[in-house]
N, C-alpha and C positions, 0 to 999 in steps of 0.2 A: 504494500500500500504506500503510495506516495502522498505527501502532504504538499498542497500548493501554497507557495508563499509569494507575496508580491516582491518585485525587485526592490532592493534596499536603496534608500536615498544616498546620494553621494554629492560631495562638493569638490569642485575643481578650482584651485587657485593658481593663476598664471595661465594666460590664454594666448601664448605664442603658438607656434606650429604644433608642438606636441600636446600642450594643454587643450587646445581647441579640438584636436583630433580625438583626444580621450573623452572630452565632454560630449562630442557628437556620438561616439561609440556608446557611451552610457545612455544617452537619449534614445538611440536606436534600440538598445536593449531594454527599454522601458523603465529605466531608473529615473526617479525624480532627481533632477540635477540642478544644483545651485552653482553659480559661477561668480567669480570675482577676479578683477584685474585692476592693476594700478591705473591703467588707461581704460576707463569704463566703456568707451565706444567699442573696444575689442569684443565685448560681450553681445553687441547688437544682433549679429547673425544667429548666435546661439539662443538668445532670448526669442527671436522670431521662430526658431525651431522648437521652442517649448521649455527652455531652461529658465530658471528663476535667477534674476540678477540680484546679488547682495550689494547693499550700499557700503558695507564695511567688512573688514576681515572677520571681526567678531560675529557679525550676522551670518556670514558665509559658513564659518566653522560651526556655529550653533545650529545650522539648518540640517546637518547630516551627521550620522555616527562615523562615517568614513570621509576623510579629507585627503585629497590628492593634491600635492603641491609640486609644481614644475615651473620654476622661475630661473632667472639668469645664472645665479650662483648661490652658494651657501650664505654669503653675507646678505644677499637679498632675502633668502629664506628667514634668517634670523630677524631682519628688519620687519618683515611681514608678520612673523609669529609674535614679535614683541608688541604688536598692536592688537593682538587677539585677546588680551586680558585673560580671564578665567575660562573662556569658552572652550579651550582645548581639553579641559577635564573630562575624562571618560570617552574621548574620541580616539579613533585610530588614525594616525597621521602616516600617509604613504608619501615618501619623498622621492621624486624622480629627477631631482636636480643634479646636474653634472658636478663632479668634484672629487676630492680625494677621500680615502678612508678616514683620515683625521677630520675632514669637513663633516662627514656623515656621523662620526662619533660625537662631535660638538653639537650638531643639530639634534641628535638623539638625546643627548643630555638635557638640552633645553626643553624638548618635547616632554620628556619624562618628568622634569622638574615642574612643568605646567600640568601634569596629570594625564598626559596622553600616552597611548601605546605607540610605538614607532616602528616603521618598516621602511627600508630603502629598496628601491628597485634597481639600483646600480650595482654593477659588478666590476671588479678591478682585476687586471692580470695578476696571476700568481707570481711571486718573486722567483727569479731565475737562479 
């Protein structure tokens, strides 16, 4: 017996090429999708396709149990997350931002300090 569940809500922060593609894929999969970008106009097409536009990072994070972030670099991730206040508590943060393992560890520490679970989608080459 299978149990039907509705697709989980998801938030995407950072709407460059990758973030926009991820948000579109979530929308196609039926996930209620909230989006936020520093330049709000980047969300226009996604909103037209059914995404909800968040006015602030805190609003975006609060909208979903899973938050995917894909911005320029980890310094930008930390700047964005520092505006989220307590909204990260109880959320899963999936970081797809390029960087080094040290960057990911620093971002993980910040997310955990703010009460979030953390996952990174990046992999690095093994040392030779």
